[in-house]
N, C-alpha and C positions, 0 to 999 in steps of 0.2 A: 452518358450516365453509366455507373457501375452497378453491376447486377449484384444482388443479394447473395452471398455466398450459401445462403441456405438453400437457395434455388439451383445452384450449380454443383456444389461439392458435398451437401449434406452435413449435418451435425457430426455424424461418425468420422468423416474425413478430418473435420476441423479438430475434433476431440484428439485424435493422434498427432495432429501437426501440433496443437497447443502442448500436449503431454510431452512429446519429444523435445519440443523448443524448451520447455521448463527444465527437464533433465540436462539438456546441453548447457543451459544457463548456470545451473547449480554446479555442474562439473567444471565449468569454465571459472567459476568463483573459487572452487578449491584449487585449481591450478593457479590461479592468481595469487592466493594466499601462500601456498606451498613451493611453488616453482619460480613463478616470475617476480614477486616482490622481493624475495631474498636477492635476486640479481640487481634490483634496483640499488641496494645498499653500497655496492662497490662504486656507483657513479654518483648517485645523489639520493640519500635515504629519504629525504622529505617528498620525493616525487610520487611515493605511494600515498600519503596523506593528501597531497594536492589533488591526485587523481580520483581518490574516493570522494573528497569534497566536491570536485567536478560533478561526478555522477549524482551525489545527492541534491546539489544546488539545482542542476538543470531539472531533476524529477519535480523538485519543489516548485520551480519557475513554471514548468509544464502545467502543474496542478493549479497555480494561480491563474495563469492565462486560460485554462480550460473553463475555470469558474467565472471569470469576469469578461474575457475577450476570446471565446472560443473560435471566432472567425479566422484567427491568425494561425489556426492549427489545423488547416484543411489537409486531407491525405497527401495532396501533392507536396505542400510545403513541408509537412511533417516527415514523411517516409523519404522524400529527396534529400532534406537536410540531414536526417539522421544516417541515411546511407552514405553520404559524402564523409560525415564524421567518422563512421565506423571504418569505411574502406581506407580512407587516408590514414586514420590512426593505426590500422593493421599495418600498412606499409611503412610507415615512419617508426612505428615502434620496433618493427623488425629490423629496421636499419639501426636504430638506437642501440639495441641490444647485441648488434654485431658489432659495436664499437665506434659508431659514427655519430658526430655532432655533440656529444658530451651532455651534460646536465640539462642545457637549454631544450635540446631536441627530445630528450627523455621526458620532461615535463610536458611539453606539448603534445607529444605522441600518445603519452598515456592519459592525458586529459581528453584528448579527442576520441581514443578508445572507449574511455569511460562514458562519455557523452553518448556515444554510439550504443554502448551496452545499456544505457538507461533508455533508449529508443526501443531496443529489442525487449526489454522488460515490459515496457507499456504496450507494445504491439501483442506480446503474448498474453497479458492480461485482458486486452480488448477482445482478442481471438476467443478467450474463455468465458467472456461475459455473456454469452448466449446459453450457457450451460444451466442446468438445474443445480441445486445445492449438492445432491448426490454426485451428479457428473463432476462438479467442480472438486468434490472430495476425492473421487477416484483419481482425477487429473493430477491434483497436487500431491497426493500420497505416493502414487506410482512414480511421478517425475522427481520427487525427493529421493524416493528409495533407489531408483536406478542412478541418479546424480550422485549419491552419496557411495554407492556401491563401485561406481566407476572411479571413485577418488582413490581407491586402492591402486589403481595403475600409476597414480602419480609417483608412488614410491619405487616402482619396478622399471618404468620406462626410462630411457635416455633423456636428459635435461631437455635436448633440443626437440624431442618429441613432445614433451610437455609444454614447452613454449609454443610450438606449432599449432598443437591443439587449442591453447588458449586463445590465440589469434583467429583460428577458423571457426570454432564452435559458435561464437555470437554471430558470426555472419550467416551461418546455416539457420539458427534460431530465427534471425531477422528475416530471411527469405521464406521460412516456413509459415510465419504468421502475418506478414505485411498484407497479403490479399485478403484474408478473413477481417482484418482489422480496418481495411479501407473505408467499407460502407459506414462504419460507426463514426471514424474521424470526420467524414464528410456530413454526416447527419448532425454531429455536434456543432460543426463549424457552421452549418447552415441555420441552426436553430437559435432561440434565445438564450443567452447566458444564463446558466444555472443560478448565479447569484441573483438575477432578476426574477426568474420564475420562482425561486424560493421565497421571494417577498410575499407573494399573494398565496403560494402553495408551500409552507415550511417544510411539510413532510416528504417533499419529493426528493430533496437533496439532503445529504449529510453535510452539516457545517464543518468548515475546516478546523474548528477548535473542538471538535466532538471528542469525547473521552475515549473513543476508539483510537485516535491517532495518538493521543497522549500515552495510552497503554502500549502502542506499537513502540513509540520512541523510548520509553523507559525499559521495556524488554530487550530492544536491541541494543541498549547500553550495556546490558549484562553480556549479550553476544559480544560485542566489541571489546569488552574487558577480557573475555575468555580467550579471544584471538591473540592478545598481546602478552597477557599475564603468563610468565614461565616460559615465553618463546626462546629458542635456542638459534642462534646465528639468523634471526630474522624469521625463521620457520615457526609457525605456532604449534603448541602442543596438540597432537592429534592422536586419536585412538579410534580403531575400527568399532569399538563398543557403542559409538554414537549411531551407528546403523540399526542397533537392536530396536530402540523405541521407534524409530521411523518406519521399520519393516513392520513391527507390531501394528502400528497404527494403520498401514496399508493393508494388512490382513484383515484387521477388523473392519475396515470400510469395504473392501473387495469382496471377502468371503461372507461377510455378514449382510452383505447388499444394503448398506446403510450410509448416511453422511455423517461426518465428523460431528460429534457432540462438542462444539466450540467451547462451551462453558467449563465443561468437564476436563477437557484436554488443557485449557488455561489453567485451571486449578492444579493440575498435575505438573505443570511448567513451573507454577510458582514454587512447589515443593521441591522439584529438583534444582532451581536456581538459588534458592535459600540455602539448601544442602551444599551446593557447590561453593558459596562464599564462605560458609562455616569452615571449609576445609582450606581456604585460601592460605591461612598462616602455618599450616602444618609443616614441620621440618621434614618429615618423610617425603621422599622423591615419589613414593607410590601414592601418597595421599594428595601430593600435589598435582600428579596426573589425574587422579580420581576428581579433584576439584574441577580442573578443566574438562573433564569428559561430562560431569554433572551439569556444569554451566552450558556447555555445548548442546547436551541433550534437552535440556529444559528449553532453551532458546529455539532450538530447531523445530521442537514441538510447537512452540507458540508461533514460530514463522509460519509453519503450515496452517495453523488457525487463521493467522492474519491473511495469507493468500486466498483461503477459502472464502473468509468473510468478505474481503475486498471485491472478490470475483462475485459473489452472490448480491452484494449491494448494487454493484454495477449492473447486473442481470435485470434488478427490479426497475432500473431507469437508465435506459441507453444513452440519453441525453447527457446524463451526469457521471458516465462510465470513465471516461478519460481523466476528468477533474479528480474523482475519489480514488481511482487507482494510482495515478501519478503522485498525488499528495501522500497517500498511504506509503508507498514506497520511498518516497523523499523522507518522510519522517523516520523510516527504517533506517536509512542511510546516515542521516544525522545522528541517531541514536548510536550507531555503530561507531561512528567517529569519536563522540563524546566517551564512550566506554573504552575505546582503544587507547585515547590518552590517559584514562585513569589506570589502564592496565600498564601502560609503559611507566607510568609514576610509581605504581607498586612495584614493578621490577626493581628499581632504583631502591625502594624502601626495604625489600626484601633482604638485601645484604647490609644496607647502612643503617637502618633504624626500624627494627622488627615492631617495637612497640607502637610507632606511628602507623605501621602497616595494620596492626591490629586495630587501631582506631579508625582507620579508613575502611577497611573491610566491614568492621562492625557497624560502622554509619551508613554504609550501603545497605547491609541486611536490614537494619531498622527501618530505613526509608523505604525499602522494597516491600518489607512486610506491612508497614503501615499504609502504604499505597494500596496493597492487595486487600487490606482489611477494611480500610475506611473509604479509599477513593473508588474501589470497585465494588462497594457494599451493595449499591443499587444499580450496578452496571450488568447488563446481560448482552452477549454477543447475538444470541439467537433474537432478543427483542430489538436490538438495534437494525438487524436485517429486516425483520418483520414490520419495523416502524417505517421504513421508506415505502411510500405510496407510489406505485408506477403512475407516471402522468397519464399514460394511456388509458389506465384503469378507471380514472376519476370522471365523474360527471362533469361535462363542460359548463353547463349553465342550468338553472331552474327552469322548469317548463310552465309555470303558472301564467295565466293571463296577467296583464300589467297591473290592473287594479288590485286583484287579489294578491299578487306579489308584493306590492307596496304595503298593503294591509298587514300581510305576514311579517314582513321585515319590520314594520313599526311594532308590532306586537312583540317580537323577539327583542328589539332594542329596549322596549318598555321592560320586559321581563327580567333581562339581564344588566340593565343599567347602561346602556350604550349612549354616549354622548351624540348630539345631533350630527357632528362631522364623522363619527364612528357608523352612524346609520347610514350616511351616504356613501361610504367605503363598503358597508356590508351589502348594500344593493348592487354596487358594481362587481364586488365578488361573486355575489349570487348570480349574476348575469355572464359570468366567466370573463370579466374584464381583466386585463393584465396590468403589470405595474406601470407601463408607460402611459396606458390609457388614463389611469387613475391619477397619475402625475399631472398629465396635461389638463384633464377635466377640472380638477381642484386647483390647479395653478400652485402645486406644492412640490417639495424636493423629494428626492428619491428616499432620503432617510426619514421624512416625514411620513411617508406612504408606508414604510417598513414598520415605523412605531406604530401607527393607526392599525396595521394587520396584527401585529403582535398583541396590542391591547384587546382587540376584538376576539382573537383566538383564546386568550387568557379568560377574558370574562365569560365567554361562551363554554369554556372547558372543553375544547375541541383540538384535534391535532391534525386534521386533513381538510382539503378542500371538499371531499365527499361528505364529510361530517357537517360541513356548514351549509351545503346543498340540502342535506336532509333535513336541517332545522328550517330553512326558509321555504321549503316546499309546502304546499296546502296540506294540512293534517289529513285530509281525506285521501 
């Protein structure tokens, strides 16, 4: 059995491991976009899109497996599999960039590398999921600031050094966080699937269709757009000014000894992104660069928010940590892909059809603002985090004697208009029964149980298992 890392290394040790790992992953991503991907264009330009797709798809698949079949993701299977992908990807990609194997090897090696990087991202998130929201804020802001500051090296070091760093840094990040994440992977694999637990305890896990993930997807589309629009020779437009808002957020968190105000930071991100799209059609080269800087700054701020929120949600329920983190980062990858495609299209429109470019960029601004005003009107990152009820913190069952318990449940059912079948389910929920027990006892399907629980929660006006227990407990 693996020992809990809190008993061996302490949170402080893991904090620095996770922070350094995040900084290395951020730096590696910058090297990938600025140094490595332009080299792909001379061999097979679509290899970059294929590898990014592999990264996003693997994260999404991990999120789905972790939600419905977590037993397939034990630490041995996950860490070993990802280590093999990352190690073989490094070796094969080095050979491919040296001119061996042609397009086929480039696609295979870059995809393996991308899958391994997905594993490193998940391990870093799991390692950080033990942190408080303030610790997560410090970890993320410091990691981003150091990662972006190191990006300046990409412009001054020899190309082969940049390639070597890109290959090595994810391996280092992987090794730093594999140990701390191991116990969480085994805990998730040995427990009930989050999708099953969520049937009887809806507030313990974030649904895959949550507004949070939609928000991440749309914001990262803007980031992908900024990566590809205006690129020169396959290299994205970059400016050191992007570091300014990142460093400012770090100082706000570290010196102020406070957590990120996720809702305020997201609102600032919206303003920066909209301003960036507004300048997309500008004829001036300086304004074009300003457009990319604003888009990048806005989306970098939002990405920091997304990391902190995902870590904080994972921290509230360790059993769902893998599912929420992998799914969230997978949505981020898919959004980047979609935005990059729009950016490439806009590049062609910039010189061939300026009117169409204005229509495209204007449509994006309208949709983005409409989503920010309407879609996020009743959404709050803070409330999303606080709305997740830790499984460990919930009462397992009502403690009333059997006769008093039945009478109390009947009174609740009569007061709130529950059907006879819903009363049966209410009694089982009150006694802490899980989805499998209810399904077997009533001889009904999984979806039927889910529907009954949903109706009960709606009729009672409650959001957690603790609320339900409070209702069916004796009034005294």
